C-alpha positions as CSV (number, residue, x, y, z in Angstrom):
1,M,-48.0,-66.1,-101.2
2,W,-48.4,-62.6,-102.5
3,I,-45.6,-60.1,-102.0
4,I,-44.9,-56.5,-103.0
5,V,-41.6,-55.5,-104.3
6,A,-40.7,-51.9,-104.3
7,Y,-37.4,-50.3,-105.3
8,D,-35.6,-47.0,-105.8
9,V,-32.5,-47.1,-107.9
10,C,-30.2,-44.2,-108.3
11,T,-30.3,-43.3,-112.1
12,E,-27.9,-40.4,-112.1
13,T,-25.2,-42.4,-113.8
14,K,-25.3,-44.7,-116.8
15,P,-24.6,-47.8,-114.6
16,G,-27.5,-46.8,-112.4
17,R,-29.8,-46.6,-115.4
18,R,-28.7,-50.1,-116.4
19,R,-29.3,-51.4,-112.9
20,L,-32.8,-50.0,-113.1
21,R,-33.6,-51.9,-116.3
22,R,-32.2,-55.1,-114.9
23,V,-34.1,-54.8,-111.6
24,A,-37.3,-54.1,-113.5
25,Q,-36.6,-57.1,-115.7
26,V,-36.1,-59.5,-112.8
27,C,-39.4,-58.3,-111.3
28,K,-41.3,-58.7,-114.6
29,D,-40.2,-62.4,-114.6
30,Y,-42.0,-62.9,-111.4
31,G,-44.9,-60.5,-111.2
32,Q,-47.0,-57.7,-112.5
33,R,-46.1,-53.9,-112.5
34,V,-48.6,-51.8,-110.5
35,Q,-46.6,-48.7,-110.5
36,K,-43.2,-47.6,-112.0
37,S,-41.1,-49.2,-109.3
38,V,-43.7,-51.5,-107.6
39,F,-44.5,-55.0,-108.5
40,E,-46.9,-57.5,-107.1
41,C,-45.9,-61.0,-107.3
42,Q,-47.6,-64.4,-106.4
43,V,-44.8,-66.9,-105.6
44,N,-44.0,-69.8,-103.4
45,E,-41.1,-69.9,-100.8
46,M,-38.5,-71.2,-103.4
47,M,-39.5,-68.6,-106.0
48,Y,-39.4,-65.8,-103.3
49,E,-35.9,-66.7,-102.4
50,K,-34.8,-66.9,-106.0
51,L,-36.3,-63.5,-106.7
52,R,-34.8,-61.9,-103.5
53,R,-31.3,-63.2,-104.3
54,S,-31.5,-62.1,-107.9
55,L,-32.6,-58.5,-106.9
56,L,-29.9,-58.3,-104.2
57,R,-27.2,-59.2,-106.7
58,E,-28.5,-56.4,-109.2
59,I,-28.7,-53.5,-106.7
60,D,-25.9,-51.2,-105.5
61,H,-26.4,-51.5,-101.7
62,D,-24.9,-48.1,-101.0
63,Q,-27.2,-46.1,-103.5
64,D,-30.2,-48.0,-104.0
65,N,-33.3,-49.2,-101.9
66,L,-35.2,-52.4,-102.2
67,R,-38.2,-53.5,-100.1
68,F,-40.2,-56.7,-100.0
69,Y,-43.6,-56.8,-98.3
70,R,-45.4,-60.1,-97.7
71,L,-49.1,-59.9,-97.8
């Protein structure tokens, strides 16, 4: 299946900039960057769940925004 991953990470602090790099690296492992904070990924259900869990561990749920769109 094809999915789009879009994120917005607060980078006003040093930990925020670190989170941004980690989120981007996780996304690079699963797909191709199409814009600065948007990746398209072709994954199966198991890979999708692993990607989703990895990204949810990396972000700060109070400051950051993460979206998954299935195509």
